[in-house]
VOVO-372816 format. One record per residue: x, y, z of N, C-alpha, C, CB in turn; residue in one letter; residue number from 1. Coordinates in Angstrom, 3 decimals. Each point is the difference from the previous one (the first is absolute). Glycine has a CB too. Example, Ala and Ser with C-alpha at 12.3 -4.5 7.8 and 13.67 -1.06 7.14 Angstrom:
+----------+----------+----------+----------+----------+----------+----------+----------+----------+----------+----------+----------+--------+-----+
:    neast :   nnorth :      nup :   caeast :  canorth :     caup :    ceast :   cnorth :      cup :   cbeast :  cbnorth :     cbup : residu : num :
+----------+----------+----------+----------+----------+----------+----------+----------+----------+----------+----------+----------+--------+-----+
:   13.190 :   -5.690 :    7.800 :   -0.890 :    1.190 :    0.000 :    0.900 :    1.200 :    0.000 :   -1.892 :   -1.173 :    1.246 :      A :   1 :
:    1.542 :    2.223 :   -1.966 :    0.820 :    1.190 :    0.060 :   -0.770 :    1.090 :    0.730 :    1.184 :   -0.628 :   -2.145 :      S :   2 :
+----------+----------+----------+----------+----------+----------+----------+----------+----------+----------+----------+----------+--------+-----+
***
This chain:
+----------+----------+----------+----------+----------+----------+----------+----------+----------+----------+----------+----------+--------+-----+
:    neast :   nnorth :      nup :   caeast :  canorth :     caup :    ceast :   cnorth :      cup :   cbeast :  cbnorth :     cbup : residu : num :
+----------+----------+----------+----------+----------+----------+----------+----------+----------+----------+----------+----------+--------+-----+
:    0.971 :   -0.964 :   -0.037 :   -1.038 :    0.728 :    0.038 :    1.286 :    1.147 :    0.096 :   -2.587 :   -1.441 :    1.114 :      X :   1 :
:    2.043 :    2.492 :   -2.048 :    1.059 :    1.655 :   -0.058 :   -1.045 :    0.683 :    0.568 :    1.641 :    0.203 :   -2.338 :      X :   2 :
:   -1.337 :    1.081 :    2.705 :   -0.130 :    0.813 :    0.826 :   -0.098 :    1.098 :   -1.636 :    1.381 :   -1.059 :    3.026 :      X :   3 :
:   -2.483 :    2.277 :   -3.225 :    0.462 :    0.980 :   -1.218 :    0.255 :    0.989 :    0.921 :   -1.358 :   -0.539 :   -2.232 :      X :   4 :
:    2.411 :    1.477 :    1.358 :    0.637 :    1.304 :    0.220 :   -0.888 :    0.988 :    0.388 :    1.562 :   -0.524 :   -1.513 :      X :   5 :
:   -1.965 :    1.396 :    2.630 :   -0.768 :    0.949 :   -0.245 :    0.349 :    1.445 :   -0.148 :   -1.098 :   -1.571 :    0.929 :      X :   6 :
:    0.488 :    1.996 :   -1.427 :    0.195 :    1.941 :    0.008 :    1.012 :    0.549 :    0.932 :   -2.500 :    0.357 :   -0.348 :      X :   7 :
:    1.727 :   -1.173 :    1.634 :    0.514 :    1.005 :    1.007 :    1.561 :   -0.691 :    0.298 :   -2.693 :    0.810 :    1.234 :      X :   8 :
:    2.851 :   -2.173 :   -1.929 :    1.330 :   -0.456 :    0.665 :    1.328 :    0.822 :   -0.888 :   -1.208 :   -2.730 :    0.756 :      X :   9 :
:    1.019 :    3.168 :   -1.729 :    1.040 :    1.115 :   -0.632 :    0.325 :    0.671 :    1.004 :   -0.809 :    0.327 :   -2.102 :      X :  10 :
:   -0.169 :    0.192 :    2.746 :    0.188 :    1.341 :    1.091 :    0.129 :   -0.629 :    1.073 :   -1.331 :    1.767 :   -0.863 :      X :  11 :
:    1.978 :   -3.127 :    1.717 :   -0.062 :    0.377 :    0.993 :    0.577 :    0.705 :    0.913 :   -0.716 :   -1.239 :   -0.691 :      X :  12 :
:    2.009 :    1.680 :    0.949 :    0.291 :    1.049 :    0.938 :   -1.286 :    1.249 :    0.010 :    2.823 :   -0.624 :   -0.480 :      X :  13 :
:   -2.792 :    1.076 :   -0.789 :   -0.990 :    1.399 :    0.194 :   -1.019 :   -0.131 :    1.040 :    0.145 :    0.510 :   -2.398 :      X :  14 :
:   -1.092 :   -1.920 :    1.592 :   -1.275 :   -0.521 :    0.981 :    0.167 :   -0.091 :    1.155 :   -0.683 :   -1.110 :   -1.340 :      X :  15 :
:    2.125 :    0.974 :    1.611 :    0.295 :   -0.509 :    1.689 :    0.305 :    1.317 :    1.189 :    1.347 :   -2.412 :   -1.190 :      X :  16 :
:   -0.845 :    3.175 :    0.173 :    0.287 :    1.682 :    0.446 :   -1.489 :    0.526 :    0.098 :    2.497 :    0.548 :   -1.445 :      X :  17 :
:   -3.007 :   -0.748 :    0.613 :   -1.581 :    0.589 :   -0.003 :   -0.680 :   -0.449 :    1.035 :   -0.205 :    0.072 :   -2.244 :      X :  18 :
:    0.041 :   -1.483 :    2.687 :   -0.516 :   -0.327 :    1.349 :    0.572 :    0.457 :    0.905 :   -0.642 :   -1.611 :   -0.599 :      X :  19 :
:    2.027 :    1.793 :    0.837 :    0.657 :    0.203 :    1.272 :   -0.392 :    1.783 :    0.028 :    2.296 :   -2.330 :   -0.050 :      X :  20 :
:   -2.513 :    2.864 :   -1.002 :   -0.457 :    1.741 :    0.264 :   -1.058 :   -0.181 :    0.273 :    1.064 :    1.358 :   -1.393 :      X :  21 :
:   -2.419 :   -2.303 :    1.025 :   -1.433 :    0.284 :    0.431 :    0.041 :   -0.438 :    1.611 :   -1.255 :   -0.520 :   -2.597 :      X :  22 :
:    1.835 :   -0.572 :    2.949 :   -0.204 :   -0.285 :    1.446 :    0.962 :    0.872 :    0.538 :   -0.775 :   -2.380 :   -0.062 :      X :  23 :
:    1.788 :    3.487 :    0.108 :    0.423 :    1.023 :    0.618 :   -1.132 :    0.988 :   -0.133 :    2.418 :   -0.566 :   -0.364 :      X :  24 :
:   -2.923 :    0.926 :   -0.582 :   -1.374 :    1.006 :    0.508 :   -0.884 :   -0.744 :    0.940 :   -0.190 :    1.227 :   -2.273 :      X :  25 :
:   -0.017 :   -2.489 :    1.643 :   -0.972 :   -0.423 :    1.768 :    0.521 :    0.208 :    0.915 :   -0.915 :   -1.615 :   -0.417 :      X :  26 :
:    1.855 :    1.259 :    0.652 :    0.669 :    0.150 :    1.616 :   -0.783 :    1.419 :    0.172 :    2.909 :   -1.295 :    0.031 :      X :  27 :
:   -2.155 :    2.524 :   -0.880 :   -0.278 :    1.618 :   -0.089 :   -0.998 :    0.057 :    0.344 :    1.052 :    0.724 :   -1.514 :      X :  28 :
:   -2.270 :   -1.424 :    1.035 :   -1.073 :    0.427 :    0.177 :   -0.505 :   -0.420 :    1.236 :   -0.183 :    0.170 :   -2.193 :      X :  29 :
:    0.407 :   -1.397 :    2.813 :    0.025 :   -0.837 :    1.702 :    0.694 :    1.186 :    0.997 :    0.608 :   -2.976 :   -0.926 :      X :  30 :
:    0.259 :    3.412 :    0.704 :    1.039 :    1.124 :    0.605 :   -1.211 :    0.871 :    0.386 :    2.511 :   -0.042 :   -1.572 :      X :  31 :
:   -2.802 :    0.589 :    0.621 :   -0.708 :    1.250 :   -0.358 :   -1.644 :   -0.374 :    0.576 :    1.790 :    0.705 :   -2.443 :      X :  32 :
:   -2.440 :   -1.673 :    2.630 :   -1.161 :   -0.205 :    0.831 :    0.565 :   -0.204 :    1.168 :   -1.490 :   -0.865 :   -1.533 :      X :  33 :
:    2.393 :    0.518 :    2.126 :    0.305 :   -0.270 :    1.372 :    0.073 :    1.521 :    0.347 :    1.330 :   -2.493 :   -0.038 :      X :  34 :
:   -0.444 :    3.314 :   -0.209 :    0.232 :    1.184 :    0.210 :   -1.679 :    0.494 :    0.527 :    2.416 :    0.187 :   -1.918 :      X :  35 :
:   -2.803 :   -0.131 :    1.202 :   -1.516 :    0.875 :    0.278 :   -0.619 :   -0.737 :    0.992 :   -0.533 :    0.857 :   -2.337 :      X :  36 :
:    0.730 :   -2.351 :    2.520 :   -0.367 :   -0.312 :    1.258 :    0.938 :   -0.167 :    0.908 :   -1.612 :   -0.801 :   -0.890 :      X :  37 :
:    2.656 :    1.524 :    1.064 :    0.604 :    0.201 :    1.023 :   -0.372 :    2.149 :    0.372 :    2.155 :   -2.843 :   -0.792 :      X :  38 :
:   -2.458 :    3.334 :    0.321 :   -0.260 :    1.606 :   -0.398 :   -1.311 :   -0.385 :    0.772 :    1.239 :    1.084 :   -2.700 :      X :  39 :
:   -2.249 :   -1.592 :    2.388 :   -0.898 :   -0.344 :    0.712 :   -0.049 :   -0.430 :    1.350 :   -0.342 :   -0.219 :   -1.891 :      X :  40 :
:    1.185 :   -0.642 :    2.234 :   -0.395 :   -0.894 :    1.161 :    1.067 :    1.078 :    0.810 :   -0.717 :   -3.078 :   -0.896 :      X :  41 :
:    1.475 :    4.046 :    0.816 :    1.078 :    0.897 :    0.611 :   -1.003 :    0.867 :    0.694 :    2.105 :   -0.032 :   -1.790 :      X :  42 :
:   -3.174 :    0.482 :    1.059 :   -1.104 :    1.097 :    0.549 :   -0.426 :   -0.677 :    1.576 :   -1.195 :    0.789 :   -2.824 :      X :  43 :
:    0.735 :   -2.218 :    2.513 :   -0.612 :   -0.356 :    1.076 :    0.645 :   -0.235 :    0.852 :   -1.313 :   -0.548 :   -0.919 :      X :  44 :
:    2.441 :    0.143 :    1.132 :    0.972 :   -0.285 :    0.670 :    0.777 :    1.515 :    1.255 :    0.153 :   -2.088 :   -2.540 :      X :  45 :
:   -0.390 :    3.112 :    1.673 :    0.162 :    1.134 :    0.995 :   -1.117 :    0.331 :    0.841 :    1.450 :    0.861 :   -1.499 :      X :  46 :
:   -1.205 :   -0.021 :    2.703 :   -1.092 :    0.420 :    0.884 :    0.265 :    1.695 :    0.139 :   -0.190 :   -2.597 :    1.431 :      X :  47 :
:   -0.305 :    3.484 :   -1.565 :   -1.453 :    0.021 :   -0.616 :    0.290 :    0.239 :   -1.559 :   -1.340 :    1.067 :    2.259 :      X :  48 :
:    0.707 :   -1.553 :   -3.128 :   -0.218 :    0.419 :   -1.673 :   -0.875 :    1.108 :   -0.187 :    0.190 :   -2.299 :   -0.734 :      X :  49 :
:   -0.140 :    2.947 :   -0.133 :   -0.710 :    1.264 :   -0.367 :   -0.968 :   -0.670 :   -1.312 :    2.197 :    2.086 :    0.823 :      X :  50 :
:   -3.121 :   -1.485 :   -0.678 :   -0.757 :   -0.264 :   -1.343 :    0.406 :   -0.104 :   -1.420 :   -1.193 :    0.954 :    1.316 :      X :  51 :
:    2.396 :    0.242 :   -1.634 :    0.738 :    0.126 :   -1.545 :    1.179 :   -1.111 :    0.104 :   -0.405 :    2.890 :   -0.473 :      X :  52 :
:    0.805 :   -3.260 :    1.828 :    0.872 :   -1.013 :   -0.236 :   -0.838 :   -1.369 :   -0.152 :    1.886 :    1.340 :    1.291 :      X :  53 :
:   -2.871 :   -1.638 :   -1.028 :   -0.859 :   -0.958 :   -0.156 :   -0.358 :    0.417 :   -1.789 :   -0.973 :   -0.323 :    3.077 :      X :  54 :
:    0.826 :    1.058 :   -3.073 :   -0.733 :    0.472 :   -1.368 :    1.360 :   -0.680 :   -1.202 :   -1.639 :    2.914 :    1.160 :      X :  55 :
:    2.569 :   -2.465 :   -0.470 :    1.340 :    0.125 :   -1.018 :    0.547 :   -1.234 :    0.067 :    0.645 :    2.351 :    0.321 :      X :  56 :
:   -1.008 :   -2.940 :    0.567 :    0.540 :   -1.958 :    0.283 :   -0.677 :   -1.011 :   -1.072 :   -0.041 :    0.219 :    2.903 :      X :  57 :
:   -1.499 :    0.112 :   -2.783 :   -0.686 :   -0.507 :   -1.019 :   -0.260 :    0.501 :   -1.614 :   -0.763 :   -0.568 :    2.185 :      X :  58 :
:    1.122 :    1.525 :   -2.284 :    0.329 :    0.526 :   -1.693 :    1.712 :   -0.552 :   -0.056 :   -1.889 :    2.828 :   -0.244 :      X :  59 :
:    2.807 :   -3.240 :    1.002 :    1.282 :   -0.657 :   -0.402 :   -0.255 :   -1.236 :   -0.421 :    1.248 :    1.158 :    1.442 :      X :  60 :
:   -2.136 :   -1.653 :   -0.126 :   -0.066 :   -1.531 :   -0.256 :   -0.710 :   -0.758 :   -1.045 :    0.239 :    0.233 :    2.068 :      X :  61 :
:   -1.724 :    0.533 :   -2.329 :   -0.859 :   -0.331 :   -1.277 :    0.662 :    0.713 :   -1.431 :   -2.313 :   -0.076 :    1.709 :      X :  62 :
:    3.337 :    0.834 :   -1.597 :    0.803 :    0.346 :   -1.275 :    0.822 :   -0.997 :   -0.591 :    0.051 :    2.067 :    0.819 :      X :  63 :
:    0.631 :   -2.778 :    0.580 :    1.329 :   -0.944 :   -0.020 :   -0.608 :   -1.173 :   -0.968 :    1.173 :    0.513 :    2.722 :      X :  64 :
:   -2.380 :   -0.567 :   -1.896 :   -0.166 :   -1.573 :   -0.472 :   -0.895 :    0.227 :   -1.605 :   -0.249 :   -1.335 :    3.046 :      X :  65 :
:   -0.356 :    2.251 :   -3.469 :   -0.176 :    0.269 :   -1.025 :    0.998 :    0.206 :   -0.711 :   -1.649 :    0.506 :    0.691 :      X :  66 :
:    2.646 :   -0.047 :   -0.818 :    1.795 :    0.395 :   -0.767 :    0.061 :   -1.325 :   -0.173 :    1.557 :    2.111 :    1.231 :      X :  67 :
:   -1.780 :   -2.900 :    0.128 :    1.072 :   -1.561 :   -0.209 :   -0.917 :   -0.880 :   -0.980 :    1.238 :   -0.255 :    2.776 :      X :  68 :
:   -2.424 :    0.419 :   -2.888 :   -1.261 :   -0.447 :   -0.417 :    0.505 :    0.216 :   -1.731 :   -1.998 :    0.808 :    2.457 :      X :  69 :
:    1.811 :    0.891 :   -2.462 :    0.424 :    0.241 :   -1.633 :    1.643 :   -0.135 :   -0.160 :   -2.139 :    1.869 :   -0.416 :      X :  70 :
:    2.930 :   -2.208 :    1.098 :    1.429 :   -0.390 :   -0.509 :    0.035 :   -1.673 :   -0.502 :    1.139 :    1.948 :    1.869 :      X :  71 :
:   -2.019 :   -2.336 :   -1.026 :   -0.052 :   -2.000 :   -0.298 :   -0.739 :    0.196 :   -1.615 :   -0.807 :   -1.518 :    3.187 :      X :  72 :
:   -0.422 :    1.960 :   -3.110 :   -0.611 :    0.127 :   -1.706 :    1.012 :    0.313 :   -0.901 :   -2.151 :    0.917 :    0.605 :      X :  73 :
:    2.892 :    0.687 :   -0.336 :    0.781 :    0.157 :   -0.997 :    1.453 :   -0.826 :   -0.365 :   -1.283 :    2.040 :    0.504 :      X :  74 :
:    1.714 :   -2.724 :    0.718 :    0.928 :   -0.722 :   -0.172 :   -0.502 :   -1.587 :   -0.753 :    1.143 :    1.577 :    2.132 :      X :  75 :
:   -1.967 :   -1.892 :   -1.983 :   -0.912 :   -1.144 :   -1.062 :    0.157 :    0.406 :   -1.325 :   -1.895 :   -0.475 :    1.550 :      X :  76 :
:    1.217 :    1.793 :   -1.519 :   -0.197 :    0.073 :   -1.467 :    1.781 :    0.216 :   -0.590 :   -3.015 :    1.299 :    0.175 :      X :  77 :
:    3.536 :   -0.390 :    0.190 :    1.501 :    0.361 :   -0.031 :    0.872 :   -1.608 :   -0.525 :   -0.352 :    2.237 :    2.381 :      X :  78 :
:   -0.089 :   -3.436 :   -1.463 :    0.590 :   -1.160 :   -0.672 :   -0.956 :   -0.716 :   -0.842 :    1.520 :   -0.219 :    1.807 :      X :  79 :
:   -2.414 :    0.508 :   -2.442 :   -0.444 :   -0.594 :   -1.163 :    0.513 :    0.468 :   -1.171 :   -1.764 :   -0.406 :    1.086 :      X :  80 :
:    1.462 :    1.983 :   -0.959 :    0.446 :    0.766 :   -1.119 :    1.242 :   -0.264 :   -0.594 :   -1.224 :    1.497 :    0.901 :      X :  81 :
:    2.328 :   -1.476 :    0.577 :    1.530 :   -0.607 :   -0.153 :    0.032 :   -1.550 :   -0.910 :    0.636 :    1.236 :    2.685 :      X :  82 :
:   -1.719 :   -2.122 :   -1.771 :    0.592 :   -0.875 :   -0.970 :   -0.363 :   -0.068 :   -0.898 :    0.477 :   -0.907 :    1.043 :      X :  83 :
:   -1.453 :    1.143 :   -2.135 :   -0.699 :    0.166 :   -1.208 :    1.259 :    0.692 :   -0.622 :   -2.764 :    0.169 :    0.675 :      X :  84 :
:    3.407 :    1.326 :   -0.579 :    0.991 :    0.752 :   -0.320 :    1.298 :   -1.164 :   -0.456 :   -1.020 :    2.198 :    1.763 :      X :  85 :
:    0.899 :   -2.451 :   -0.526 :    1.450 :   -1.086 :   -0.213 :    0.033 :   -0.928 :   -0.878 :    0.334 :    0.076 :    1.994 :      X :  86 :
:   -1.305 :   -1.166 :   -2.478 :   -0.301 :   -1.081 :   -0.571 :   -0.048 :    1.062 :   -1.558 :   -1.432 :   -1.992 :    2.293 :      X :  87 :
:    0.762 :    2.831 :   -2.256 :   -0.136 :    0.729 :   -1.428 :    0.911 :    0.738 :   -0.575 :   -1.851 :    0.082 :    0.521 :      X :  88 :
:    2.975 :   -0.142 :    0.174 :    1.353 :    1.126 :    0.397 :   -0.406 :    0.998 :   -0.266 :    1.799 :   -1.013 :   -0.418 :      X :  89 :
:   -2.897 :    1.694 :    0.740 :   -0.397 :    1.683 :    0.070 :    0.204 :    0.693 :    1.476 :   -1.959 :   -0.462 :   -1.874 :      X :  90 :
:    2.507 :   -0.106 :    2.681 :    0.077 :    0.283 :    1.499 :    0.826 :    1.532 :   -0.171 :    0.137 :   -2.930 :    1.182 :      X :  91 :
:   -1.691 :    3.470 :   -0.013 :    0.563 :    1.703 :   -0.327 :   -0.052 :    0.606 :    1.795 :   -1.497 :    0.613 :   -3.202 :      X :  92 :
:    2.383 :   -0.295 :    3.726 :    0.119 :    0.426 :    1.717 :   -1.384 :    0.327 :   -0.130 :    2.560 :    1.115 :    0.809 :      X :  93 :
:   -3.179 :   -1.201 :    0.766 :   -1.254 :    1.104 :    0.307 :    0.520 :    0.621 :    1.316 :   -2.249 :   -1.383 :   -1.064 :      X :  94 :
:    1.651 :    2.741 :    0.929 :    0.387 :    0.641 :    1.263 :   -0.818 :    0.530 :    1.214 :    1.417 :    0.424 :   -1.578 :      X :  95 :
:   -3.110 :   -0.996 :    0.685 :   -0.640 :    0.757 :    0.813 :   -0.322 :   -0.589 :    1.442 :   -0.783 :    0.952 :   -2.121 :      X :  96 :
:    0.919 :   -2.277 :    1.964 :   -0.437 :   -0.755 :    1.689 :    1.266 :    0.851 :    0.873 :   -0.978 :   -3.209 :   -0.726 :      X :  97 :
:    2.172 :    3.144 :    0.007 :    0.864 :    0.811 :    0.966 :    0.090 :    1.925 :    0.533 :    1.184 :   -2.287 :   -1.197 :      X :  98 :
:   -1.693 :    2.642 :    0.464 :   -0.473 :    1.343 :    0.349 :   -1.408 :    0.064 :    0.535 :    1.495 :    0.804 :   -1.710 :      X :  99 :
:   -2.418 :   -1.661 :    1.444 :   -1.031 :   -0.105 :    0.897 :    0.353 :   -0.343 :    1.415 :   -1.222 :   -0.564 :   -1.898 :      X : 100 :
:    1.929 :   -0.475 :    2.808 :    0.572 :   -0.518 :    0.773 :    0.499 :    0.973 :    0.851 :    0.250 :   -1.734 :   -1.346 :      X : 101 :
:    0.823 :    2.715 :    0.521 :    0.719 :    1.031 :    0.690 :   -0.648 :    1.233 :    0.327 :    1.705 :   -0.917 :   -1.017 :      X : 102 :
:   -2.769 :    1.522 :    0.238 :   -0.921 :    0.810 :    0.355 :   -0.830 :   -0.309 :    1.048 :    0.197 :    0.545 :   -1.970 :      X : 103 :
:   -0.662 :   -1.944 :    1.908 :   -1.095 :   -0.481 :    1.313 :    0.639 :    0.481 :    0.961 :   -0.969 :   -2.119 :   -0.606 :      X : 104 :
:    2.763 :    0.795 :    0.680 :    0.362 :    0.414 :    1.469 :    0.778 :    1.007 :    0.683 :   -0.296 :   -1.837 :   -0.243 :      X : 105 :
:    0.499 :    3.257 :   -0.843 :    0.074 :    0.890 :    0.271 :   -1.074 :    1.088 :    0.796 :    1.455 :   -0.966 :   -1.678 :      X : 106 :
:   -2.542 :    0.356 :    1.084 :   -1.398 :    0.558 :    0.568 :   -0.001 :   -0.898 :    1.458 :   -1.563 :    0.515 :   -2.655 :      X : 107 :
:    1.451 :   -1.402 :    2.867 :    0.034 :   -0.910 :    1.268 :    0.936 :    0.549 :    0.726 :   -0.632 :   -2.039 :   -0.906 :      X : 108 :
:    1.837 :    2.126 :    0.689 :    1.001 :    0.409 :    0.691 :   -0.279 :    1.578 :    0.851 :    1.432 :   -1.590 :   -1.905 :      X : 109 :
:   -1.904 :    2.296 :    0.987 :   -0.602 :    1.262 :    0.494 :   -1.227 :   -0.434 :    1.012 :    0.679 :    1.384 :   -2.333 :      X : 110 :
:   -1.483 :   -1.852 :    2.151 :   -1.085 :   -0.010 :    0.955 :    0.608 :   -0.675 :    1.301 :   -1.920 :   -0.127 :   -1.892 :      X : 111 :
:    3.081 :   -1.037 :    1.625 :    0.560 :   -0.109 :    1.599 :    0.567 :    0.887 :    0.605 :    0.311 :   -1.760 :   -0.349 :      X : 112 :
:    0.375 :    2.245 :   -0.281 :    1.315 :    1.590 :    0.712 :   -1.482 :    0.614 :    0.661 :    2.671 :    1.079 :   -2.457 :      X : 113 :
:   -4.016 :   -0.804 :    1.921 :   -0.805 :    0.873 :    0.351 :   -0.640 :   -0.831 :    1.349 :   -0.328 :    1.275 :   -2.595 :      X : 114 :
:    0.335 :   -2.534 :    2.084 :   -0.369 :   -0.507 :    1.493 :    0.515 :   -0.448 :    1.204 :   -1.037 :   -0.304 :   -1.256 :      X : 115 :
:    2.478 :    0.332 :    0.663 :    0.819 :    0.186 :    1.434 :    0.162 :    1.520 :    0.544 :    1.427 :   -2.111 :   -0.732 :      X : 116 :
:   -1.619 :    2.897 :    0.095 :    0.139 :    1.516 :    0.268 :   -1.428 :   -0.040 :    1.067 :    1.330 :    1.230 :   -2.750 :      X : 117 :
:   -2.456 :   -1.367 :    2.081 :   -1.286 :    0.046 :    0.706 :    0.464 :   -0.733 :    1.696 :   -1.793 :   -0.307 :   -2.749 :      X : 118 :
:    1.883 :   -1.226 :    2.447 :    0.830 :   -0.499 :    1.263 :    0.581 :    0.319 :    1.192 :    0.158 :   -0.627 :   -1.443 :      X : 119 :
:    0.664 :    1.091 :    0.814 :    1.058 :    0.742 :    0.778 :   -0.311 :    1.600 :    0.805 :    1.459 :   -1.407 :   -1.919 :      X : 120 :
:   -2.250 :    2.046 :    1.103 :   -0.666 :    1.152 :    0.578 :   -1.161 :   -0.710 :    0.909 :    0.560 :    1.786 :   -2.127 :      X : 121 :
:   -0.846 :   -2.370 :    1.965 :   -1.500 :   -0.663 :    0.376 :    0.226 :    0.233 :    1.408 :   -0.605 :   -2.017 :   -1.839 :      X : 122 :
+----------+----------+----------+----------+----------+----------+----------+----------+----------+----------+----------+----------+--------+-----+
***
């Protein structure tokens, strides 16, 4: 019994690198979601916490979970596009997921800095 070569086998190294990149994005998404849970939990462990601190922690928590979900979706879409691009020899690097993630993280970091300031001033 002989096995047929697939088009994927022609570009094994590129496909393996694509899978590693996908898994790195998934780890990033999980970390961002965890950051959101951490931010939301910080306010409940401080006594007393202000309304603005509670609101900001909620925004950070929900925003981080949404961002992690969007990164997961974008990573899986990006993986599929790159896979077909590698096989068709029409690969083009994309930067939209990177720009989106960096911009979102900067916004979450701003909210975290404001949250810490509110908790310290309280």
